[in-house]
N, C-alpha and C positions, 0 to 999 in steps of 0.2 A: 773810721769808716773809709772805704775806698772810694776814690773819685771815678765816675764812669769814664771809660776811654772814648776818645773822639772816633767817630766812624771814618772810614776811608774817604767817603765823599766830603765830609767836613774838613778833613785834612787837606784834600786836594783843593777845595775852595779857598782855604786859608793860604795855601802856597801860591795859588794863582793871584790872589789879592796882594800878597807880599811882593810877588814878581812885578805886578803892574805898578805898585808904588815905587819900587826900586828903579824901574825903567823911567817913570815920570821924574824921579829925583835926578837921574843921570841926564835926562834931556834938559831939565832946569839948570843944572850946573853948566852944561855945555853952552846953553843960550846966554848964560850970564857972562861968559868970556867975551873979550873984545873980538871983533870980526877977524882981525889978522891972526888970532890964535886958533879960532875954530874953523878956519878955512885953509890952514897950512897945507893940507893934503892936496889942494887944488893947484898949488904953485909948482911950476916946473923950473928946475935949476938950469940957469944959463950962465956958463962960465964958472969961475971959482966963487965969486961972492955975490953975484946977482941972481935974481929970480924974477919971473913974470907969471902972470895968470894965463 
């Protein structure tokens, strides 16, 4: 017996839900990092070895 195919709307809803879960996972992983690792893009390089915010 053939399984009925999902409708386009059901597929889009499933994709949206999966995307939201992936985004939430990414945010959780980033927030789990220590502050100096997740704010590295805020630092400005000063000289060869130093940096400041």
